[in-house]
C-alpha positions in Angstrom: -19.2 -6.6 -13.2 -16.2 -8.7 -12.9 -16.4 -11.8 -10.8 -13.2 -13.1 -9.9 -11.8 -15.4 -6.9 -10.4 -12.1 -5.0 -14.1 -10.7 -5.0 -15.5 -13.8 -4.0 -13.1 -14.3 -1.3 -13.7 -10.8 0.2 -17.0 -9.8 -0.5 -16.9 -7.0 -2.7 -18.0 -6.1 -6.1 -15.2 -4.8 -7.9 -11.5 -7.0 -8.3 -10.1 -3.2 -7.3 -8.3 -2.6 -3.9 -7.1 1.0 -2.8 -3.6 0.2 -0.9 -2.7 1.1 2.5 -0.8 4.1 2.5 0.5 5.7 5.7 -1.0 9.0 6.5 -3.3 9.0 3.0 -5.4 5.5 3.7 -7.8 7.3 6.5 -11.6 6.5 7.1 -12.9 9.0 4.3 -11.0 7.6 1.6 -11.4 3.6 3.1 -15.0 4.0 3.1 -15.4 5.9 -0.4 -13.4 3.2 -2.0 -15.3 0.4 0.0 -18.9 2.0 -1.0 -18.1 2.2 -4.6 -17.4 -1.5 -4.6 -13.6 -2.1 -4.0 -11.4 -3.0 -1.2 -10.6 0.1 1.0 -7.5 -0.4 3.4 -6.7 1.3 6.2 -3.0 2.4 7.2 -2.0 1.7 10.6 1.4 1.8 10.6 1.4 5.7 11.1 -1.1 5.4 13.9 -1.4 4.3 17.4 -3.2 2.0 18.5 -6.3 4.2 20.1 -5.9 6.2 16.4 -6.3 3.1 14.7 -9.5 2.1 17.2 -10.8 5.3 16.7 -10.2 5.1 12.7 -12.1 1.7 12.7 -14.9 3.1 14.1 -15.1 6.1 11.6 -14.7 3.7 8.5 -17.6 1.3 9.8 -19.9 4.4 10.7 -19.5 5.4 7.1 -19.8 1.9 5.4 -21.1 -1.3 5.7 -19.2 -2.6 3.1 -15.8 -4.9 3.7 -12.8 -3.1 4.2 -9.1 -3.9 5.7 -6.8 -2.9 7.8 -2.8 -2.7 7.0 -0.9 -4.1 10.1 3.4 -3.8 10.4 4.0 -7.4 11.2 6.9 -6.6 12.9 5.2 -3.7 15.1 5.7 -4.7 18.8 1.9 -4.5 19.5 1.0 -6.3 16.6 -1.1 -8.8 18.5 -2.9 -6.5 20.2 -3.9 -4.5 16.6 -4.9 -8.0 15.4 -7.1 -8.5 18.6 -8.9 -5.4 17.5 -9.3 -6.5 14.1 -11.3 -9.4 15.3 -13.2 -7.5 18.0 -14.4 -5.3 15.7 -15.0 -7.8 12.8 -12.8 -6.3 10.0 -13.1 -8.5 7.0 -9.5 -8.1 5.7 -5.9 -8.0 7.8 -3.2 -6.9 5.4 0.5 -7.1 5.8 3.5 -5.2 4.2 5.7 -7.7 5.6 4.9 -11.6 6.2 3.0 -12.1 9.4 4.3 -15.0 11.7 1.9 -18.2 11.3 1.0 -17.8 14.6 -1.0 -14.6 13.5 -2.4 -16.3 10.5 -3.9 -19.0 12.3 -5.4 -16.6 15.0 -7.1 -14.4 12.3 -8.4 -17.1 9.8 -9.6 -19.1 13.0 -11.6 -15.7 13.5 -12.9 -15.3 10.2 -10.6 -12.7 9.0 -9.0 -12.5 5.3 -5.1 -12.8 5.3 -3.3 -10.7 2.3 0.2 -10.0 3.0 1.8 -7.9 0.3 5.0 -9.6 -1.2 7.9 -8.8 -3.3 8.9 -12.3 -5.1 7.6 -15.6 -5.6 9.6 -17.4 -2.9 7.8 -15.2 -0.5 4.5 -16.0 -1.9 5.1 -19.7 -1.1 5.9 -18.8 2.1 3.3 -17.3 3.4 0.7 -19.2 1.1 2.3 -22.4 2.9 1.6 -20.5 6.1 -2.1 -20.3 5.5 -2.3 -16.6 3.9 -5.8 -16.6 1.9 -4.7 -14.1 -0.9 -1.5 -12.1 -1.7 -0.6 -8.5 -3.1 2.4 -8.3 -5.5 3.8 -5.3 -6.4 6.2 -4.9 -9.0 9.1 -1.9 -9.1 6.9 0.3 -11.1 4.8 1.1 -7.5 5.2 3.7 -5.2 6.8 3.5 -1.6 8.9 0.9 -0.9 9.4 -1.4 -3.7 11.9 -3.8 -5.9 13.5 -4.5 -8.6 11.6 -6.2 -11.0 8.6 -5.2 -13.3 5.3 -6.2 -12.6 5.2 -7.9 -15.7 7.8 -10.4 -14.9 7.0 -10.9 -11.3 3.4 -11.1 -11.5 3.6 -14.3 -13.6 6.4 -15.2 -11.6 3.9 -15.4 -8.4 1.1 -16.8 -10.5 3.0 -19.8 -11.2 4.5 -20.5 -7.5 0.9 -20.3 -5.7 -2.5 -21.3 -6.5 -4.2 -18.7 -4.2 -5.8 -15.3 -5.5 -3.2 -13.0 -6.3 -3.8 -9.5 -6.8 -1.3 -7.5 -8.9 -0.3 -4.2 -7.9 2.4 -1.5 -9.5 1.8 0.3 -12.3 -1.9 0.2 -12.7 -4.7 3.0 -13.0 -7.2 2.3 -15.4 -9.3 -0.3 -17.0 -6.7 -1.2 -19.4 -4.7 -2.3 -16.9 -7.0 -4.3 -15.0 -7.9 -6.2 -18.3 -4.0 -6.8 -18.6 -4.0 -8.6 -15.2 -6.7 -10.6 -15.5 -5.5 -11.9 -18.6 -2.4 -12.7 -16.8 -4.0 -14.8 -14.3 -4.6 -12.2 -11.4 -7.8 -11.9 -9.6 -7.5 -8.2 -9.3 -5.4 -4.9 -9.2 -4.4 -2.9 -6.3 -4.0 0.9 -6.8 -2.2 3.5 -4.3 -1.1 6.6 -6.5 -4.4 6.7 -8.5 -6.1 6.7 -5.3 -4.1 9.3 -3.5 -5.4 11.8 -6.6 -9.0 11.5 -5.8 -10.9 13.8 -4.3 -11.6 11.6 -1.2 -8.4 11.9 -0.4 -7.2 13.8 2.4 -3.7 14.8 1.0 -3.7 18.6 0.3 -4.6 20.2 -2.9 -1.5 21.4 -3.6 0.5 18.5 -3.4 -2.0 16.7 -5.2 -1.4 19.1 -8.2 2.5 18.7 -7.5 1.9 15.0 -8.5 -0.7 15.9 -11.1 2.4 18.3 -12.7 4.6 15.2 -13.0 5.8 13.4 -15.7 6.9 9.7 -16.3 10.0 10.3 -15.7 9.2 12.5 -12.4 9.8 10.0 -9.6 13.0 8.2 -8.9 13.8 5.4 -6.4 16.5 6.3 -3.6 17.9 4.4 -0.6 18.6 7.5 0.9 15.2 8.3 2.1 15.3 5.4 4.9 18.1 3.2 3.6 15.6 1.0 1.4 14.8 1.1 -2.2 12.0 4.0 -2.1 10.2 5.1 -5.4 9.2 8.7 -4.9 8.1 12.0 -6.4 11.6 14.1 -7.7 11.7 17.2 -5.4 14.1 19.4 -4.1 14.7 17.4 -0.8 14.9 14.1 -2.6 17.7 15.6 -4.8 19.6 17.3 -1.7 19.2 13.4 -0.1 20.2 12.0 -3.4 23.4 14.3 -3.1 24.2 14.3 0.7 26.7 12.0 2.6 25.1 9.2 4.7 26.6 10.9 7.7 24.2 14.1 7.7 21.5 11.8 6.5 21.8 9.7 9.6 21.6 13.4 11.8 18.4 14.3 10.1 17.2 10.8 10.7 18.0 11.2 14.6 15.9 14.3 14.8 12.8 13.1 12.6 13.1 9.8 14.8 12.3 11.9 18.0 9.7 13.9 16.6 7.9 10.8 15.4 8.2 9.4 19.0 7.2 12.5 20.3 4.3 12.9 18.1 2.8 9.0 18.7 3.2 8.8 22.5 5.7 5.8 21.9 8.5 5.0 24.4 12.2 4.7 23.7 11.9 1.1 24.5 9.1 0.3 22.0 11.2 2.0 19.4 14.2 0.4 20.0 11.9 -3.1 20.2 10.6 -2.1 16.6 13.8 -1.4 15.6 15.0 -5.0 16.4 12.1 -6.7 14.7 12.8 -4.7 11.5 16.5 -5.4 11.7 15.9 -9.1 11.8 13.0 -9.5 9.3 14.6 -7.0 6.6 18.6 -8.0 7.5 19.0 -4.3 7.9 22.1 -2.4 9.9 21.2 -0.1 12.3 22.4 2.8 10.6 19.5 1.9 8.1 17.0 0.8 11.0 17.7 4.7 12.0 16.9 5.6 8.5 13.7 4.2 8.5 12.3 5.4 11.7 13.1 9.1 9.8 10.6 7.9 7.3 7.1 8.8 8.9 8.0 12.6 9.4 9.4 13.3 6.2 6.2 11.4 4.7 3.7 13.1 7.1 5.6 16.7 6.3 4.5 15.9 2.4 0.9 13.9 2.6 -0.3 15.7 5.7 1.3 19.1 6.4 1.4 19.8 2.4 5.1 21.1 2.9 6.8 19.4 -0.5 9.8 21.1 0.2 10.3 19.4 3.5 8.5 16.3 2.9 8.7 12.9 0.8 5.7 12.2 -1.6 6.2 8.7 -1.9 4.8 7.8 -5.8 4.1 5.0 -8.4 5.8 5.8 -11.9 1.7 6.0 -13.0 1.8 9.6 -11.6 3.1 10.7 -15.2 -0.4 9.3 -16.6 -2.7 11.1 -14.5 -4.1 14.6 -15.1 -7.7 14.2 -12.8 -8.9 13.9 -9.3 -12.4 12.0 -9.9 -14.3 10.5 -6.8 -13.8 7.1 -5.8 -17.0 6.0 -7.1 -16.4 7.5 -10.5 -12.9 6.0 -10.8 -13.9 2.5 -9.8 -17.1 2.7 -12.2 -14.7 3.9 -15.1 -11.7 1.4 -14.4 -14.3 -1.5 -14.7 -16.3 -0.4 -17.4 -12.9 0.3 -19.4 -11.3 -3.3 -18.4 -14.9 -4.8 -19.6 -14.6 -2.9 -22.8 -11.0 -3.5 -23.4 -12.0 -7.7 -22.5 -14.7 -7.9 -25.4 -12.4 -6.3 -28.3 -9.5 -8.4 -27.4 -12.3 -11.1 -27.3 -13.8 -9.6 -31.1 -10.3 -9.1 -32.2 -9.2 -12.5 -31.9 -12.7 -13.7 -33.3 -12.3 -12.0 -35.9 -9.0 -13.7 -37.1 
């Protein structure tokens, strides 16, 4: 076992986090991760409020260990979702955007651990000042929305900026990475693509094989998916989006936004409120907001419906290093074991010299 400030804070055995991937991180994957001693995080951004309530209940029925829920801080019903987490005694509230100070206070007063994901040292300082218990920092190697700075530079800049536990994400898939992150001073690692490619992941098998066939050059950071830098697998659809005009992209985005509205039962007024919050929070144009509304359906087509030709497959660069589909238990055991061996080997090397 590797005990760190993060494991002590959250109450898990191992300093490993399964990230809240939309359409992927459901009850089965989250419970399997938590039962194996890591921290599983439910992805709620693609769930309605009733669906989230059901997902939490299913996860609690499958594990008695700590787990988390990822919430969009800019969602119109963020406060209601926070209240749900408190009532259901969910251990961790994860945020993709910085939550408002009052949300942090509400959660902390109820004993919920608050862990925002950030992409810059200044953002880490801000949320730490507001009372966040820890942060997840993702470097540019990570999948989905990502930044331009590599983990090897971003991580130490954040560690120098705050004194709360820092969990490193972006480029991690094995024990060597965990050992390296701990050596930097991180309190653990978070992995997305590695957990997507496990037996408990509900991603269709054919799509998993599409991931496993990708090389280290098999991803691209595109702004044509939703107007923001988004690391995804290179597919025919992505190539088409990259080559098409922005006007055509907006047409497709509008159609998919309408499909998402129909599927979730959200009203246009709710979607507009979410769009306004997103526009303010990320300083986006209305065109980019429209493209962002496009994302959930593109991801669903690939990750749920199994249509890699019509969907988008978010992926970290680590996909080029992966060749198997372990269980979550086997994955976490091997990562921890390899990390301990790597740390011991490094210590022996230093001693021998």
